[in-house]
N, C-alpha and C positions, 0 to 999 in steps of 0.2 A: 638495739640496732643503731648503726652509725648513720649520720646524715648523708644524703647523696653527694657524691664527689663530682667536681667539675672535670676531673681527669678522664679522658675517653678510655673506653675499654680497649685493651691491646688487640691488634689485628691478629688473625689466625696465622701462624707461621706456615710457610710453604712446605708442601710435601714433595721432597726432591730425592731422598735417598732411595736406592734400588732395593727391591725385596731380597731377602737372604734366607738361606736354609741353615739353621743352627742345630748342631748335634748336641743332644741332651744326655743320651745314654745309648748303648749299642742298639741300633735299630729304631731309636726314638728321636724324632726331629721336630723342630718348630719352624714353620715358614712365617717369617715376620715381614710385614709391609709397613715400613716407616711412613709417616710418623704416627700412625695409629688414629688419625682423625676420622671424620665421618666416611664410612664405606671403605676404609683401609684396614681390613680385618686380618687377623692371623689364622693360620691353619696348623694342624698337626699331621705328621706323616709317620706311620708305623710300618716298618719293613722287617720281616723275619721269616726265615725258612720257607721262602717261596710265596709268601702272602704279603699283601700290601693293603693298608687301610688309611683313610684320610679323615681327619676331624675338621669339618667345614671346608668350604672351597673359597670362592671369591665373588665379587660383585659383577664384573663385566667379562665379556668374552676375552678381551686382551689380557686381563689379569688372571683369568682362569687358565689361559694357555701358558702364561708364564709359570704358574704353579705346576701345571702338567709337565713343562720342560724341566723344572727343578727336580721333580720326582724322577723323571727319566734320566737325570744326571746321576742318580744313585742306583737305579734298578731298571732293567728292561721290561719288568713285569707290569701288567696292567693293574690298576687299582681295583680290588675286588669288593671293597666295602667303603661306603661314605657314611660318616656319622654326622648328622645335622643337629647342632646343639639347640637351635631355636629357629623361629620362623622368619626372622629378618633377612631380606634378600641378599644383603652383602655377604651372608654366610652360606647361601645355598644357590644363588643364581647360576653359579659356575658348575653345578653338579654334572650337567649333561655334557659339558666340555671336558672337565677333568677326568671323568669316569663314566662314559656313556653306557657301559654294560654292568656297572656295579650294583650291588644291593645297597639301597639307601635306608638307613636306620634312624629313627627319631622317637621322641615321645609321642603318644597317640594324639595329644592335643596339638602338638606342633604340626603334624600332618594335616589336621583339620584347618588350622590357621593358614598353612601354606596354600591349601586348596582354595580357601575363602579369599585370600588376598591376591593370589596369583603373582603376576609381575607388576602389581600396582605401584611398587616403590619407584619404578621408572618415572611415574607421573610427578613424584615429589621433586625430582631433579631431571627435567626433560632435556636439558642441554648435555647431559652426560652421554658419552659414547658407549652405550651398553653393548652394542654388537649383537651377534646372533645367540641370544640366550633363550633357553626353553625350560619351562617348569618341569623338574624331575621330582615327583612326589616320593616320599618314603614308601617302600614296599614291605617294610618290617617295622612294627611299632611295639612299644612296651609301656607299662604304666608306672612302675616304681623303680625297678632295677633290672639290669641284664648284664651278662658277662660275655664279652667277645674275645675269642682266641685268635690272635693274628700270628700264625706260626708259633714261635715260642714265647710270644708276648701275651700277657693277660691284661685286658682292659675292662674295668668295671664302669658301666654306664649307669649313672645315678640321677634320678629326678630330684631337683632341689627347688623347683618353682612353686609358687610364683616368686620371681625375683626380678630379673631384668625384663622378662616377659611373663606370661601366664604359665609357661611350660618348659623352663630351662632344664637342660641336663648338663652334667659335667662328665668328663672321661678321666678316670683315675687309674693309674698304673701303680699298683701297690708295691711291686717288687722294686721298681725304679724310683718310687716316691715322686712321680711326676703327675701333675694335675693340669689337664686342659679344661679351663674353667668357662669357656665361652664368654659371653658378655656379663656374666655375674661378677667377674673381676676384670678391671681394666687398668693395669699398672700405668701410672703416669698420665692417665686420662680421667676426665670427670665421669663418674658413674651416671647411668641413665636408667631411671626406674619408672618413667612415665607410663609405659605399657605393661608394667609389672607391679611390684610392691616394694615399698621401702622397708616395712616391717618384715616382709617375707625375705628380703635380701639379708637383713640382719640375722634372721634364723638360718638362712643358708650358710652364712659365714661361720656361724657356730658349728654347723655340721661339717663344713670343709676343714675347719681348724682341727676337728677331732681326727681327721685322716692323717694329720701331721705331714703335709707335703714338704718336700725339700725344694722343688722347682715348680713354679706356677707359670703357665702360659695363659694369659688372658686373651679375650677375644680381640683386643686391640692393645697396642703398646708393647714395650720391650719385655723380654723374659725376666721374671722376677723371682723372689723368694717368698717365704711365708709372711714377710712384713706387709705385703699388699693386703692381707686379710685385716690387719689392724688399721691400716690407712683407710681402707674402704669403710670399715665400721665407724671410725672416728668421723669421717666426712658425713656419713648418713645420720649419725647422731647430731652433728652440727646442723644439718638441714632440718631435722626434726625440731630442734630448738628454735630455729628461725621461723618455722611454720607455726609453732605454738605462740611465739611472740607476735607474729603477723596476724594470726586469727584474733588474738586478744586485742590488738590495736585496730582491727577492722580494716586492714589494708589487703590489697590483692597480692597474689603470688609474684606478679611482675614487680609491683612496687616494693615488696619485701626484698626481692632480689636486687633491685637497683639501689636500695638503701643499705645493702650489706657489703662490708669490706671482705673481700675474698680471702685475705690473710694468707695462710700457708697453702691454700688451694689455687692461688692466682696463677701459678705456673703450670697447672695441669691443663692438658689438652681439652679444648671445647668447654670452657667455663660457662658458656651460655646455658648449658644443661641444668644449671642451678634453677632456672625458671621452671623447666619441665619437672624437675624433682620436687620443687615446692608445690606444684599442682597436685602431684600424687600425695605428698605429705599432708597438704590441706585436706584432701579427700579422706585420708585415713584418720587424721585427727578429728574430723567431723563425723567419724563412725560410719562412713560409707563402706559397703562391702569391698573386699580386696579386688574383686573382679569388675568393679565399676569401670566402664570404658570412658576414657577422656579423649575427646577429639584432638588429634595431633596437629591438624592444620592451623587452628588458632594459636596453639602453643608455639609452633614453629615461627609464626608471625611475631609473637612476643619475644622469642629468643633473638630474632633479628633486631627488635627494638633494644634489647639488652646490649647487643653488639653495635649500637650506634647506627642502626639502619642497614647493616650488612647482613644479607640473608645467610642462613645456614648453608654451607657449600659442601657438595659431594666431591671428594678428592680422588675418586676412582677413575 
């Protein structure tokens, strides 16, 4: 590990670009919210033969209404199905706004976690203008895989957790070779495995590579290609090496992060997640079970220390 640098960590860039709907294939669209930082998530929109489905929604009422308007610009039809990739609120708080009458589909553990946590994410960022958001729990759950037919589009729902969380799913369109990866993959953004598993994410990447995707829509960040699989794998292996060295040296995850040169990952969004990822890596390298829960509040405080005292900010 390198010695601590006197150079302050870079401030987070402002999130200023407007959301956009990108066409990926006939009837297949990605709704991108730049610049992909905390709570600025992506969604997928599938429209075919009189049917509409959405992969994730948005964090706030205002942003969910913007997503709903973007969908309305392509079709007058209501959304019939919402697929929730995991339990974090920025991906499902907008369910009731975007599609109040839709069937919501998720992994069975995701539903349990959504019910357990409710709207608690609002308490992490109380200054955010959340608006009128209401919890819309999944009404259809599955365990391993399911196939959803959206008109002429076939979407395979595949459980790959624990990865970003304990119960991530991805949405794979085999005919179009488009992968909606949720937060398992975050192109241009630092991965975040505090509430999931570093080793589990590496296993998930192996499974996703076998699908041979041509287009990858991560849960945050720009639309990417399969190169994001290798980039994410390399980052996580780097984190694991830092954790092993930190444990051998007897230093904390925060100290290990502060002592580390970010190198090729310095330009990735939200680099403070290194602290959180090291907490998970330390747990796994100490042979704790993958489902060991790590309290997020103290880790968020440490991420603020990593940022020179700047709290982790919600950009929604």
